[in-house]
C-alpha positions as CSV (number, residue, x, y, z in Angstrom):
1,M,159.6,94.1,46.1
2,S,159.1,96.9,48.5
3,L,155.9,96.9,50.6
4,F,155.4,100.6,50.0
5,A,156.4,100.5,46.3
6,G,153.0,102.0,45.3
7,V,153.1,104.7,47.9
8,P,154.3,108.1,46.6
9,S,157.6,109.1,48.2
10,S,156.2,112.4,49.2
11,M,153.7,110.7,51.5
12,N,156.4,108.8,53.2
13,Q,158.5,111.9,53.6
14,D,155.5,113.9,55.0
15,G,154.7,111.2,57.5
16,G,158.3,111.1,58.7
17,N,158.4,114.9,59.1
18,R,155.0,115.1,61.0
19,P,155.4,113.1,64.2
20,E,152.0,114.5,65.4
21,L,150.3,112.1,63.1
22,Y,151.4,109.3,65.4
23,E,150.4,110.9,68.6
24,E,147.5,109.5,70.6
25,V,144.2,111.3,70.1
26,R,142.8,112.5,73.4
27,L,139.1,113.1,74.0
28,H,139.8,115.4,76.9
29,R,142.1,118.3,77.6
30,T,141.4,118.8,81.3
31,S,140.8,116.5,84.3
32,R,137.2,117.6,84.4
33,E,136.7,116.6,80.8
34,R,138.3,113.2,81.5
35,E,136.0,112.6,84.4
36,K,133.0,113.5,82.2
37,Y,134.0,110.8,79.7
38,D,134.8,108.3,82.4
39,N,131.3,108.8,83.9
40,M,129.6,108.4,80.5
41,A,131.6,105.2,79.9
42,D,130.5,103.8,83.3
43,L,126.8,104.5,82.5
44,F,127.2,103.0,79.0
45,A,128.7,99.9,80.5
46,V,126.0,99.5,83.2
47,I,123.2,99.8,80.6
48,N,124.9,97.2,78.4
49,T,125.3,94.9,81.4
50,I,121.6,95.1,82.3
51,Q,120.7,94.3,78.7
52,C,123.0,91.2,78.8
53,L,121.6,90.1,82.1
54,E,118.0,90.4,80.8
55,K,118.9,88.3,77.8
56,A,120.6,85.7,80.0
57,Y,117.5,85.4,82.2
58,I,115.2,85.1,79.2
59,K,117.4,82.3,77.9
60,D,117.3,80.6,81.3
61,C,121.1,80.9,81.7
62,I,120.7,82.2,85.3
63,T,118.4,81.2,88.2
64,P,115.7,83.7,89.2
65,K,117.3,84.3,92.6
66,E,120.7,85.0,91.1
67,Y,119.1,87.2,88.4
68,T,117.2,89.2,91.1
69,A,120.3,89.8,93.1
70,A,122.4,90.8,90.1
71,C,119.7,93.0,88.6
72,S,119.1,94.8,91.9
73,K,122.8,95.5,92.2
74,F,123.0,96.9,88.7
75,L,120.0,99.1,89.1
76,V,121.6,100.7,92.2
77,Q,124.8,101.2,90.1
78,Y,122.8,102.7,87.2
79,K,121.2,105.3,89.5
80,A,124.6,106.4,90.8
81,A,126.1,106.4,87.3
82,F,123.2,108.4,85.7
83,K,123.4,110.9,88.5
84,Q,127.0,111.7,87.5
85,V,126.0,112.3,83.8
86,Q,122.5,113.8,84.1
87,G,122.4,117.5,83.2
88,E,121.4,119.9,80.4
89,E,122.9,117.6,77.7
90,F,121.3,114.4,79.1
91,Q,118.2,115.2,81.0
92,T,116.8,111.6,80.5
93,I,118.3,108.2,80.0
94,E,116.6,108.0,76.6
95,A,118.6,111.1,75.5
96,F,121.8,109.4,76.5
97,M,120.9,106.2,74.7
98,K,119.9,108.0,71.6
99,K,123.1,110.1,71.6
100,F,125.3,107.0,71.7
101,R,123.0,104.7,69.7
102,L,122.5,102.3,72.5
103,D,119.9,99.7,71.4
104,C,119.1,98.2,74.7
105,P,115.3,97.9,75.0
106,A,115.3,95.3,77.7
107,A,117.6,97.4,79.9
108,L,115.5,100.5,79.3
109,A,112.3,98.6,80.4
110,R,114.1,97.4,83.5
111,I,115.3,100.9,84.3
112,K,111.9,102.3,83.8
113,E,110.3,99.8,86.2
114,D,113.1,100.2,88.6
115,R,112.9,96.6,89.8
116,P,113.9,93.1,88.5
117,I,111.3,91.4,86.4
118,T,110.9,88.7,89.0
119,I,109.4,91.1,91.5
120,K,105.7,91.2,91.7
121,D,103.5,93.8,93.4
122,D,103.2,91.6,96.5
123,K,105.5,93.1,99.0
124,G,106.1,89.9,100.9
125,N,107.5,87.8,98.0
126,T,110.9,86.2,98.0
127,S,112.2,88.1,95.0
128,K,111.4,91.5,96.5
129,C,113.2,90.6,99.8
130,I,116.3,89.5,97.8
131,A,116.3,92.8,95.8
132,D,115.9,94.9,99.0
133,I,118.7,93.1,100.7
134,V,121.1,93.6,97.8
135,S,120.1,97.2,97.5
136,L,120.6,97.9,101.2
137,F,124.0,96.2,101.2
138,I,125.2,98.3,98.3
139,T,123.6,101.5,99.7
140,V,125.3,101.3,103.1
141,M,128.7,100.4,101.6
142,D,128.4,103.3,99.1
143,K,127.6,105.7,102.0
144,L,130.7,104.6,103.9
145,R,132.9,105.0,100.9
146,L,131.5,108.5,100.5
147,E,132.7,109.1,104.1
148,I,129.1,109.3,105.5
149,K,129.8,108.1,109.1
150,A,127.1,109.6,111.3
151,M,125.1,107.1,113.2
152,D,121.7,108.5,112.2
153,E,122.7,108.2,108.5
154,L,123.7,104.5,108.7
155,Q,121.6,102.9,111.5
156,P,118.2,103.1,109.7
157,D,119.5,101.3,106.6
158,L,121.3,98.7,108.7
159,R,118.1,98.1,110.8
160,E,116.1,97.7,107.6
161,L,118.7,95.3,106.2
162,M,118.4,93.2,109.4
163,E,114.6,93.2,109.3
164,T,114.5,92.2,105.6
165,M,117.0,89.4,106.1
166,S,114.9,88.1,109.0
167,R,111.8,88.0,106.7
168,L,113.6,85.9,104.1
169,S,113.0,82.3,105.1
170,M,115.8,80.9,103.0
171,I,118.4,82.7,105.2
172,P,119.3,80.4,108.2
173,T,119.2,81.8,111.7
174,D,123.0,81.3,112.1
175,F,123.8,83.2,108.9
176,E,127.0,85.2,109.4
177,G,125.6,88.3,107.8
178,K,122.8,88.6,110.3
179,S,125.1,88.2,113.3
180,K,127.5,90.9,111.9
181,V,124.7,93.4,111.2
182,A,123.3,92.7,114.7
183,E,126.6,93.4,116.3
184,W,126.9,96.8,114.5
185,L,123.3,97.7,115.5
186,Q,124.3,96.9,119.1
187,T,127.3,99.2,118.8
188,M,125.3,102.0,117.4
189,S,122.6,101.7,120.0
190,S,125.0,103.3,122.5
191,M,125.8,106.2,120.2
192,Q,124.2,109.6,119.9
193,A,122.5,110.5,116.6
194,S,125.3,112.9,115.6
195,D,128.1,110.5,116.7
196,E,130.4,109.3,113.9
197,L,132.2,106.0,113.4
198,T,136.0,106.2,113.6
199,D,138.0,105.5,110.5
200,S,138.9,102.1,111.9
201,Q,135.2,101.3,112.5
202,V,134.3,102.4,109.0
203,R,137.0,100.1,107.5
204,Q,135.8,97.2,109.6
205,L,132.1,97.8,108.8
206,I,132.9,97.9,105.1
207,F,134.8,94.6,105.4
208,D,132.0,93.0,107.4
209,L,129.4,94.1,104.9
210,E,131.4,92.9,101.9
211,T,131.9,89.5,103.6
212,S,128.2,89.3,104.4
213,Y,127.2,90.3,100.9
214,N,129.4,87.7,99.3
215,A,128.0,85.1,101.7
216,F,124.5,86.1,100.7
217,N,125.3,85.6,97.0
218,R,126.8,82.2,97.8
219,L,123.6,81.3,99.6
220,L,121.5,82.3,96.5
221,H,123.7,80.2,94.3
222,E,123.2,77.2,96.6
223,H,119.4,77.5,96.4
């Protein structure tokens, strides 16, 4: 018995004569439209990720230190992603979530507070130091990838990163991240404010920061 026995022959013939029915449906027609949809997809994904992270923390599936580091990273990424989408159509994050029926109340609360739930108002607590360190690592690496190479654009963040790592007692004095950041601060101390890092220096600095950031995350996992 034929699988399509109940299907009118005219339908089979029409489908065969209309190859456009089998073509991929594209949401975009230009590169600009494609970028728009990519940006919205990135924002959608970050919000969902924050929601999942909040649930994982509530269920005690992740340690407070690991949660703080991850949440701080995602909040930085959220700000960058929303900046690409924000405009007349989406003036607020609530408008974006309503448009795409995103039911992520925990993520929205975290975005509104702009800090991990583990951080209290006390500026000297461990969780805030962890959040600040993660944020500074991501911020400097993002600047470098955006080809921001001037000394006066990078040095303040690197100095703040160094000072914050020094305040966090769980970081040992011989932590590789501290020594690498200290070396770069020493390099920049001999530069003028308008001097820029060379392409080779930028590449090395990104590598050193990524290595230090990964080492910091391992340190959090060990504690």
